C-alpha positions as CSV (number, residue, x, y, z in Angstrom):
1,M,0.0,0.0,0.0
2,G,1.2,3.5,-0.7
3,R,1.5,6.2,1.9
4,K,1.2,10.0,1.8
5,A,4.7,11.6,1.8
6,K,5.8,14.2,4.3
7,K,5.7,17.8,3.1
8,L,8.8,19.0,1.3
9,A,10.4,22.4,1.7
10,D,10.1,22.9,-2.1
11,K,6.8,24.0,-3.5
12,L,4.7,21.0,-4.5
13,P,3.2,20.6,-8.0
14,G,-0.3,21.8,-8.6
15,V,-2.7,19.3,-10.3
16,S,-6.1,20.5,-11.2
17,R,-8.8,18.7,-9.1
18,N,-11.2,19.2,-11.9
19,L,-8.8,17.4,-14.3
20,V,-8.5,14.5,-11.9
21,E,-12.2,14.2,-11.5
22,Q,-12.6,14.2,-15.3
23,A,-10.1,11.4,-15.5
24,I,-11.9,9.4,-12.9
25,D,-15.3,10.0,-14.7
26,F,-13.8,8.9,-18.0
27,T,-12.0,5.8,-16.7
28,S,-14.5,4.5,-14.1
29,P,-16.6,2.8,-16.8
30,R,-13.6,0.7,-17.9
31,G,-13.8,-1.3,-14.7
32,R,-10.5,-3.0,-13.9
33,L,-8.8,-2.2,-17.2
34,E,-5.9,0.3,-16.7
35,M,-5.5,3.4,-18.9
36,G,-2.7,5.8,-19.3
37,G,-2.3,9.3,-20.7
38,L,-0.2,12.5,-20.7
39,L,-0.5,15.7,-18.6
40,I,0.2,19.2,-20.0
41,G,1.2,22.2,-17.9
42,H,3.8,24.8,-17.2
43,L,6.3,25.9,-14.6
44,D,5.2,28.7,-12.4
45,S,7.4,31.6,-11.2
46,D,8.8,29.3,-8.4
47,G,9.7,26.6,-10.9
48,A,6.9,24.3,-9.6
49,I,4.9,22.2,-12.0
50,Q,1.3,23.2,-12.6
51,V,-0.8,20.6,-14.4
52,V,-3.8,22.2,-16.3
53,T,-4.9,19.8,-18.9
54,G,-4.2,16.3,-20.3
55,F,-5.6,13.5,-22.5
56,F,-6.0,9.8,-22.8
57,P,-5.1,8.2,-26.2
58,K,-6.0,4.8,-27.5
59,Q,-4.3,2.0,-25.5
60,L,-2.2,-0.4,-27.4
61,E,-2.7,-2.8,-24.5
62,A,-4.9,-2.6,-21.4
63,T,-5.3,-5.3,-18.7
64,A,-6.1,-5.3,-15.0
65,G,-2.4,-4.7,-14.3
66,Y,-0.9,-3.0,-17.3
67,C,-1.5,-0.3,-19.9
68,E,0.4,1.1,-22.8
69,F,-0.1,3.8,-25.5
70,S,1.9,4.7,-28.5
71,G,5.0,6.8,-28.0
72,S,3.9,8.9,-31.0
73,W,1.4,10.6,-28.7
74,V,4.4,12.1,-26.8
75,A,5.6,13.7,-30.1
76,M,2.1,14.9,-31.0
77,A,1.6,16.5,-27.6
78,A,5.0,18.2,-27.7
79,A,4.1,19.5,-31.2
80,A,0.8,20.8,-29.9
81,C,2.6,22.6,-27.1
82,L,5.0,24.1,-29.5
83,Y,2.1,25.3,-31.7
84,A,0.5,27.0,-28.7
85,N,3.8,28.5,-27.5
86,Q,4.5,30.0,-31.0
87,A,0.9,31.2,-31.4
88,C,1.1,33.1,-28.0
89,S,4.8,34.0,-27.9
90,D,4.8,36.6,-25.1
91,P,8.0,35.8,-23.2
92,I,6.3,36.7,-19.9
93,I,3.8,33.9,-20.3
94,P,5.1,30.4,-19.2
95,E,5.6,27.9,-22.0
96,L,3.4,24.8,-22.2
97,R,5.1,21.4,-22.0
98,I,4.5,17.8,-21.2
99,V,4.8,17.8,-17.4
100,G,3.5,14.4,-16.4
101,W,2.0,11.1,-17.0
102,I,-1.3,9.8,-15.6
103,H,-2.5,6.3,-15.4
104,T,-5.1,4.3,-13.4
105,H,-4.9,1.5,-10.8
106,P,-8.5,0.3,-10.7
107,N,-9.1,-1.2,-7.2
108,L,-5.4,-1.6,-6.6
109,G,-4.6,1.6,-4.7
110,L,-1.8,4.2,-5.1
111,F,1.8,3.1,-5.8
112,L,4.2,2.7,-8.7
113,S,4.9,-0.8,-9.9
114,S,8.2,-1.8,-11.3
115,I,6.8,-1.3,-14.8
116,D,5.5,2.1,-13.8
117,V,8.9,3.1,-12.5
118,A,10.5,2.1,-15.8
119,T,7.9,4.0,-17.7
120,Y,8.3,7.0,-15.4
121,K,12.1,7.0,-16.0
122,S,11.8,6.8,-19.8
123,L,9.3,9.6,-20.0
124,K,11.3,11.8,-17.6
125,L,14.4,11.4,-19.8
126,M,12.5,13.3,-22.5
127,T,12.3,16.4,-20.4
128,P,15.3,18.8,-20.5
129,D,15.2,19.5,-16.7
130,S,13.8,16.2,-15.4
131,K,10.7,18.1,-14.1
132,F,8.1,15.5,-14.6
133,I,5.5,13.9,-12.3
134,A,3.3,10.8,-12.3
135,V,-0.3,10.9,-11.2
136,V,-2.0,7.7,-10.3
137,I,-5.7,7.4,-9.8
138,D,-7.9,4.6,-8.6
139,P,-11.2,5.3,-10.2
140,L,-13.0,2.5,-8.3
141,R,-11.8,3.6,-4.9
142,D,-11.9,7.3,-5.8
143,E,-8.3,7.8,-4.8
144,Q,-5.5,9.9,-6.4
145,G,-1.9,10.8,-5.7
146,I,1.0,12.7,-7.2
147,F,4.4,10.9,-7.3
148,L,7.4,13.2,-7.6
149,D,10.2,10.7,-7.9
150,E,10.4,7.2,-9.5
151,N,12.7,6.2,-6.7
152,S,9.9,6.6,-4.1
153,P,7.2,4.4,-5.6
154,N,5.1,4.3,-2.4
155,E,5.2,8.0,-1.5
156,Y,2.7,10.4,-2.9
157,F,1.0,13.7,-2.3
158,S,-2.7,14.7,-2.7
159,T,-3.7,16.6,-5.8
160,S,-4.4,20.3,-5.3
161,A,-5.9,23.2,-7.2
162,V,-3.9,25.0,-9.8
163,P,-3.4,28.7,-9.1
164,E,-5.3,31.3,-11.0
165,M,-4.2,31.7,-14.6
166,S,-3.9,35.0,-16.5
167,Q,-6.0,35.5,-19.5
168,Q,-3.0,35.3,-21.7
169,L,-2.0,31.9,-20.2
170,R,-5.5,30.6,-20.5
171,Q,-5.5,31.7,-24.2
172,K,-2.3,29.7,-24.7
173,Y,-3.9,26.6,-23.2
174,H,-6.9,27.2,-25.5
175,C,-4.5,27.1,-28.5
176,F,-3.2,23.8,-27.3
177,L,-6.7,22.4,-26.8
178,D,-7.7,23.7,-30.3
179,R,-4.8,21.7,-31.8
180,M,-5.7,18.6,-29.8
181,Q,-9.3,18.9,-31.0
182,E,-8.0,19.1,-34.6
183,I,-6.1,15.9,-34.0
184,K,-9.1,14.2,-32.5
185,I,-11.3,15.2,-35.5
186,S,-8.5,14.0,-37.9
187,K,-7.7,10.7,-36.2
188,G,-11.1,10.0,-34.6
189,S,-12.3,9.6,-31.0
190,D,-11.1,5.9,-31.1
191,E,-7.5,7.2,-31.3
192,L,-7.8,10.2,-29.1
193,C,-10.3,8.9,-26.5
194,A,-10.5,11.8,-24.2
195,I,-9.3,15.3,-23.8
196,L,-9.3,16.5,-20.2
197,P,-9.7,20.3,-20.2
198,G,-9.5,20.6,-16.4
199,D,-10.5,24.0,-15.1
200,L,-11.1,25.2,-18.7
201,R,-14.0,22.8,-19.1
202,I,-16.8,25.3,-19.1
203,E,-15.0,27.6,-21.6
204,R,-14.3,24.6,-23.9
205,L,-17.9,23.5,-23.8
206,L,-19.0,27.0,-24.8
207,M,-16.6,26.8,-27.7
208,G,-18.3,23.6,-28.9
209,D,-16.0,20.8,-27.5
210,T,-17.6,17.6,-26.5
211,D,-17.4,16.6,-22.8
212,D,-15.6,13.3,-23.1
213,S,-15.6,12.5,-19.4
214,R,-19.4,13.2,-19.0
215,T,-20.1,11.4,-22.2
216,A,-18.3,8.3,-21.0
217,S,-20.2,8.5,-17.6
218,R,-23.6,8.9,-19.3
219,A,-22.8,6.0,-21.7
220,A,-21.9,3.8,-18.7
221,I,-25.1,4.8,-16.9
222,Q,-27.2,4.0,-20.0
223,K,-25.4,0.6,-20.2
224,M,-26.2,0.0,-16.6
225,K,-29.8,0.9,-17.1
226,G,-29.9,-1.5,-20.1
227,A,-28.4,-4.3,-18.0
228,I,-30.9,-3.6,-15.2
229,W,-33.8,-3.6,-17.7
230,T,-32.6,-6.9,-19.0
231,L,-32.4,-8.4,-15.5
232,E,-35.9,-7.2,-14.7
233,E,-37.2,-8.9,-17.9
234,E,-35.4,-12.1,-17.0
235,I,-36.9,-11.9,-13.5
236,K,-40.4,-11.5,-15.0
237,T,-39.8,-14.5,-17.2
238,L,-38.5,-16.6,-14.3
239,K,-41.6,-15.6,-12.2
240,Q,-43.8,-16.7,-15.1
241,K,-42.0,-20.0,-15.2
242,I,-42.1,-20.4,-11.4
243,K,-45.9,-20.0,-11.2
244,P,-46.8,-23.4,-12.8
245,L,-43.9,-24.9,-10.8
246,E,-45.4,-23.5,-7.6
247,G,-48.7,-25.1,-8.5
248,L,-47.0,-28.4,-9.3
249,N,-45.1,-28.2,-6.0
250,R,-48.4,-27.7,-4.1
251,E,-49.8,-30.8,-5.8
252,I,-46.7,-32.8,-4.9
253,I,-47.0,-31.6,-1.2
254,S,-50.7,-32.6,-1.3
255,M,-49.8,-36.0,-2.8
256,K,-47.2,-36.5,-0.1
257,K,-49.8,-35.8,2.6
258,D,-52.2,-38.3,0.9
259,S,-49.4,-40.8,0.7
260,M,-48.7,-40.4,4.4
261,I,-52.4,-40.9,5.2
262,I,-52.5,-44.0,3.1
263,Q,-49.4,-45.3,4.7
264,Q,-50.8,-44.8,8.1
265,H,-54.0,-46.6,7.1
266,L,-51.9,-49.5,5.8
267,L,-50.1,-49.6,9.1
268,D,-53.4,-49.6,11.0
269,L,-54.7,-52.4,8.8
270,K,-51.5,-54.4,9.3
271,S,-51.8,-54.0,13.0
272,K,-55.5,-55.0,13.0
273,T,-54.7,-58.0,10.8
274,S,-51.9,-59.1,13.1
275,Q,-54.3,-58.9,16.1
276,R,-56.9,-61.0,14.3
277,N,-54.4,-63.6,13.2
278,S,-53.3,-63.8,16.8
279,L,-56.9,-64.3,18.0
280,L,-57.5,-67.0,15.4
281,Q,-54.4,-68.9,16.4
282,K,-55.6,-68.9,20.0
283,L,-59.0,-70.1,19.0
284,F,-57.7,-73.0,16.9
285,S,-54.8,-74.0,19.1
């Protein structure tokens, strides 16, 4: 089991609670299948990571203990960040970058497995300053944690709200999300499964984006409703089949009672016959 790490002197990363909730909403319907994605953010004036948005691409493999997505998504995310940085090139505004990796541990709790540690290391090597975090969520237990170091696989921090963003910084994130939406339209939602807009969700909905996390939740609810309806119909069918069986069972019980009465009569007759035979033997002896 993982454990919450002690507070550090350095400023901790900020990870949007809204983004984490969106990730939980999207991945919960997958049950015990793991899922992984990337986190996009920036470094604040103190050099601390601030995670604002992210996405889940198609998984090349997903089991109850492992998930993997194509490395090409790292390149596409980096290119989308570059596009946003060039579109909004004010040097005062922090640059967007890949700042983390997110994946699920359905009903397993919060920790980094040996495979997770290897993945963490390989992704961290792609960053110029090694500023890279891992976020693990357990959508079935509704737990989440931030891992700061691949060498501490059982120590994590709670997610926290991202500080207020300036309008210029928000616009830069919108440029990034616009590009990701273009990729989603081009490749299809099967390839780019979910975009997590985090605190920008309302703004993105007003701009016409689909709400991937809510859509997944609604689809799961509809599926559950369908399953419940099917079970109710099966119960009705079983009840209809049980009714004649209940009648037959009553007849069997009645027949058993009649049989017991007949058996008792036979025993009485046998006893009386035995008594008569005994009397006859005495008379003729």
